[in-house]
N, C-alpha and C positions, 0 to 999 in steps of 0.2 A: 397766125400763131399768137400774135399780140392780143387779138380779139378773144381767143380761147383762154389765155392767161387772165385777162380782165374778168372774163365770166367766172373763172374758178375762184378768183379773189373775192368777187361779189358774193358767191355762194358761201364761202367760208365766213365772211363777215355776217351774212344773214344767219348762218348756223350759230355763230357766237352770240348774236343778239337774241336769237330764239332761245338758246340755252339759258341766258341771263334772265329772260322773261319768265321762263319756267321755274326759275330758282326761288321757290317760296318757303321751304323749310329753313328757318333762320335762327332758331334757338334750341338749346338742349339743357335739361336739368333733371333732378331727382329729389324725392322727399321720402324719408323713412316714416313708417307708420307706428314705430314704437314697439313692435312685436316681432322684429326680425324680417319684416316685409319692406318692400321698396317699390314706390311708383316711379317709373322712368318716363320722362316726357320729352316730346319734340314739339316746338312751336312753329307756326306758319304765319306769315304776314298776310295771308289770304283770309279775308273776313267772311264768316258765315259758312264755312265748309261743314258739311253734314255727314261725311263718311271717313272711315279709316282707310289707310293705304300703306303698303309695304310691310317690312318686318324688322325685327331687332335680333341681332346676334349677340349673345352674352358669352364671354370667356371668363370662367370662374377661376379662383385661386389654384385649384387642383388641375387646371388645364382643360377640363371638360367644357364643351360648348353646347349651345342649343340655339335654334332659330325659331322665333315665334312671331305671329302676327300681332299687330296692335289691337287692343280691345277696348281702350278707354278713349273717350272723346269729350272735350270741354270747350265751350265758347267763352269761358272766363279763364284767366290765368289761374292754375291750381294753387291752393293755399300752401304756404311753406317755401316757395321759391325765393331764395335770397340772392341777390345779384353778387357775383364774385365768390360766393360760398358754394352754392349748389345749383347755380343758374348762370348760363353762359351764352354769348354770341360768338361770331367769328370775324376777324379782320382780314381773312384770306390766308393768313400764315399760321395763326394760332388762335386758341380759344381765349376770349376776353370776357370780363364781367358784362353781363347783359345790360344794354343801354338802348333805349328806344330811339336815340339819336345817332347811334353808331353800331358797327358790327352787324349789319343786316337789318337794322330798324326794328320797329315794334312788331311783336307777335300778337295775333288776334284769336287764333284757334289752336288747340293743342290736342295731340293724340298721344296715348301712352299705353303702358303695360304694367301689370302688377306682378312682382316676384315675391315668393314666400320662402321662408327658411334660409335666408342668406346669413352668412357669417362674416366676421371681419376679414379683411384681406384685399388683395388687388384684383379689380375687375376691369374688363374692357367691354364697352357697349358699342356696337357698330350698326349703323343704319343700313339696311339692305333694301334699295329701291326695287320696284318692278323692273324686270328685264336685266337685273344684275346676275352675274354668274352664280351667286349663292342663293338667289331667290328660289323659294319653294313654291310660291304662288304663281309667278310668271318667270320661269327660267330664261336665261339669256337666249338659248337656242330657239325656244318657242317664240320669244319676242322677235328675234330676227326673222323667223319664218312667218311672222305675222299671225300666229295662232292665239296670241294674248296681247293685251294692251300694256304699254309701258307706263311710266310715271306721268301723272297729271301735273298741271300747273299748280295745283293746290299743295302738293307735298314733295315735289322734287327738291333735293338738297341744294342750297345756294353754292356750296363748294365742298371740296373733299375734307376740309378741316371740321366742318359741322357734322360730318358723317360719323365721327367716333369720339368717344370719351373714355380715357383710362383714369381710374380713380382708385385710391386706397380707402375702402369703406371702413370707417371707424365705428366704435360703439356709439358715439354721438350721432353719426349718420343713421344708424339702424334704430336708435331710440327716438329719432325725430328731433334731435337738437344738434344740427350740423355745425353750428358756430359755438356750441358748448357755453352758452350764456345762461343756462338754467331755464330758458323759456322754450316751450315747444315751438318748432318752426311754423306749424299751422296756426298758432296763436300770435306769432310775431308778425307774419305777413298773411293778410287775409286773402281769400279767393277774390280774383278780379283786380288785384293790385299788380298790374303789368310792369310797374317800374322795378319791382323786386326789392324796394326799400321798405323800411318800417312804416306801418300805417298806424292810425289811431287805435289804441288798445280797445279790445272788446270785452264785454262782460262774460266771464266763464263760469261764475257761480256767485251765490250770495252767502254772506256770513251774518251771524247774529250773536249777541251776548246779553246776559241778564245779570245785573249786579245789584245787590241790596246793601244799602249803606245804613249804618246804625249810629245813633247819637244817644248816649245815656245821660240823663239828667236826674237830679235829686228832687224829690217832692216830699221832704220831711222823712216820714217813716216808709215812704214808697219810692222805689226807683222806677223811672219811666224811660223806656227805650223807644225813641222815635225812629221810624223806619221809612226809607225812601227807596223805591225800586226804579232802577234806571235800565231801560231796554234800548239797545243799539243795534241797528242793522246797517249793512254796507254791501257794496258790490265788489267782488274780487275781479280784477282786470287781468287781461292776457299778458300785460307787461309786469305783473307781480305787484302792482300798486292797488290801492283801494280807493273807491270813489263813492259818491252819493251816500255819505254817512248821515244817518238819521238817528236822533236820540230823543227819547221821551222819558219823563220822570213822573212817577206816581207815588203819592203818599199812601203808605199802608197803615192799617190800624196799629196804634201804639201797643207795645207790651208793657205790662206793669207787674210789679212784684214787691212784696214787703221786705224790708231790710232790718226789721227790729226783732229778730229772733233772740239775740242776746239780751236785749232790754226786757223782752217778755219773760225769759228765764229768770231774770232778776226780780221781776214782779211776782212770779210764783214763789220764789224763795223768800221774798219779804214777808209774805203771809205766813209761811211755815215757820220762819225763824223766830217770830215773836211768841210762838207757843211752845218752843222747845223746852224739854225738861231734862236737866242734867243730874237727876238724883236716881240712882239705880241704873238698871239696864232698860232702855226704851226703844221700841221700834216705831217708825213713823211711816205712814203711807198717805199720799195726798193725790187726788185727781182733780184737774182744773180744766175749765173751758173758758177761753178768753174771748172778749168782745171783738178782737181783731181777726177772729177765725182760727187762731191757733189753739191747740189743746196739748195736754201732757200731764205732768205731775212731778211730785217729789217723793223720794223714798230714801230710807237710811236708818241709822241707829245712833243713839247717844248713850254714853255711860258717864257715871259720876257718883259723887257721894257728899255727905255733909258731916260736919263735926260740931258737936254741941260744946260751946265754950262756957256755958253757964250765964246766969243773969239775962236769960232770954236772947243770947247772941249765938248765932250759928254761922259757920263759913263752910264753903265747899268749892269743888272744882269738877271739871269734867271735860270730855272731848266727844267728837262726833264725826261721822262721815255721811254726807248726803249726796244723792245723785238726782239731778233735775233733767227731765227730758221735755223738749218742746217740739211739736210736729205741725207742719202744714205742708206747703209745697217746697219747704226747706226744713231745717232742723237746727236746734241748738242743744248741746249737752253741756251741763255744768257739773263738775265734780268738786265738791266742797269739803274741806277739812277744817273742823272747828275746834277751838279751845275756849274754855269758859271758866270764869271765876264768879262765884255768887255767894250770897249770904242773906241773913235776915236778922231783924232785931224787933223783939216784942216791946211795944210801948203801951202806955196807958190806954190809948184809944184804939189800938189794933196792932198790926204787924207791918213793918217796912221791909220790903224785899229789894235787893239791889243785885245787878249782874253786869259783868263786862264780858262780851263775847267777840272773838276775832275769827274771821273765816277767810281762808285762802281758797280762791276759786280758779279753776282751770276751765276755759271755754273752748269748745269746738263747735263750729257752725258751718252749715251749708245752705244753699238756696238755689232756686231755679227761677229764671225769668225768660219766658219764651223758649228758645232753643239753647240758651246759655246757662251754664252751671258754674257757681263760684263757691269757694270754701275759705274758712279762716280759722286760725288758732291763736289764742291769746290767754292772758291770765289777769287776775286782779284780786282785790281784797275788799272785805266789808267788815267794819268794826263799829260796834254800837254799845252804848251804855243805857241801861234801863233802871228806873227807880219806880216801884209800885207800892202803894199803900192799900192794905185791906183792913177795913174797919171791923170793929167788934159787932157781933149780933148773933142771937141764938139761932135764927133761921135765915135772915137776910143780912148781907154785909156789903157795904159800898166799896167800890174799887176806883182808885185814882192812880194815874201814872204819867210818866213822861219818858220819852226815848230820844236820844241824840246819837246820830251816827254819821259815818262817811263811807261812801262806796266808790271805788275806783276800778276802771277797766283800762288796761294798757292798750295803746294803739297797735294796729296790725294792718297788713296789706293782704288782700284776698288773692288766692291763686285761682286758676281756671281760665275761662274765656276772657281775653283782654278787653273785649268790647264793653263788658259790664263790671270788671274787677274794680273794687273800691279800695282806697287807702283811708282807713278809719283812724281818726285822731284819738289820743288818750282822753278819757273823761274822768272827772272827779265830781261827785255829787254829795253835798252835805244835806242831811235830812233831819227833821225834828217833827215829832207828832205827840199829841197828848192822848191819854186814855181815860175814859170814864165808863162806869158800868156797875154791875152788882153781881154778887154770888148768892145762891139760895140753896139751903140744905133741904132737899125734897124728903129724904128719910135718911136714916143712918147709913153712911157710906155712899150716898148718891148726892152729887153737887152739880147744880146747873149754873151756868154763867152766861151773861150777855155783856158784851163790850163794844163800845164805839171808839174808834181811833180817828183822830182829826185828819188823817191823810186819806179818809174815805173808806176805810176797812171796817166792816161790822162783822162780829163773830158771835155765834150762838154755839154753846157746847154743853155737853153733859159728861161727867166723869164718875166712875164707879171704883171704889176701893174695897178690897176684901182682905182681911187679915188671914194669913196662913199660919200653919204651925212653924215652929222654929224661928219666930220673929221675922217673918217675911210678909210683905204686903204686895198683893197683885193689883195693878191699876189698869183700867181700860177707859178709853174715851173716844168720843166722836164730836166733830165740830163742823159747822157750816159757815163758810167765810164768803162774804159778798163785798165786792169792791167796784169802783167805777170802771175797772179794767176787765172784770169777769167774776167768775164764782168758782169755788172749789170746796171739796169735802175732804176732811182729814180724819184718819183713824190712827190711834196710838195704843200700844200695849206696853206696860212696864212692870218690872219686878224690883222691889226695894228690899234689901236685906239689912236688918238692923244688927248692929254690932255693939 
């Protein structure tokens, strides 16, 4: 009897040892695929297993169940298994965070199954080994009858704890971010990281940027925009950081553009102003082409009259409106309002003419440089005094004169693109020039004139006068003006009524 009891104990111990030896399934986990799908995994500490075995039973939130065979197999730990979050081992009484040094040891081979169209809620997953009462591959009765094989040493569960997992699947689980840290689990833990802990981040994409920097500098009447292109590339890492930042800088061709639109408008006006007539009603038209590439002209009207005081003395006054237009890759518009006092005195050697003219100027300007556009608005004045002597002569008469004036333009700040917008200071320019030349009567009513001004302006003109009935005189003239800044042609027509 004692011998029989000893034999039974020995068999029981041997069976227990055999069961422990066969206990190779030692970890359990799951990874969401981000689209409502879930890969469920069982790990075995048997290395190099090349076949699937057994089945999984799933109990869904609505109570329905299904039992399905494993279909996935991996020799590396699947990506996304995070210890204590979605990856566990067993201490014999409960599931614990997966640890290669505890809870069943390290897993080397994994088998799994993919579920689709899961929703949030509580699920229970149960491992169904071969020979189990719920097995559909090798039912228990068939196993006991010896018509099918039971579990192998590769996949037999190490204990009853590791056989099942009940979890409440959250949105984070199903979207692939089980720990809700904003990083996909498959990027946080790479395939083959059996420890389940974070690994070195991996490159998930590349990024790049291109920035062009602008520095605007003044070059007198030219603005220069220096351009530098900076290209940057980097790697976007799985942990949300960036690495391998590379930056290169390239000097691009400069943009250049003129900033003297207002000054050019004043140059055009200067030529026209010195030939204005404030006697009667006069229309003025001027077309100019400047050496700086700009073109445009001046147009307007002047009115005025004279009064004979006797003894060869006359005085008069007048007013006028002029519009100046300057065009290139920008523009300047100058609207001028003029008032004038003038007179003349006949002397023994000829006639002395004198005039005081004041002009109120309103400036509007715009310009383009590269991709940038700027505009400005300001105003200013121009006041000048002129004294001219015309000598006596039946056909040819000498002309001498002097002009003194002051022109001012108030400061302004440009609007538009801030990269090139300028703040322009107020300017005040005093100017003086002398005049020398001659008039010639070609025939009655036709007078030609050639004048040289010491500021570099030379003018050739011809004027025609025709007496009309009722004490009216019709005048017309054309002049060609050449300066160091450009050339222009002026045409004027006037009507003088004698009272």
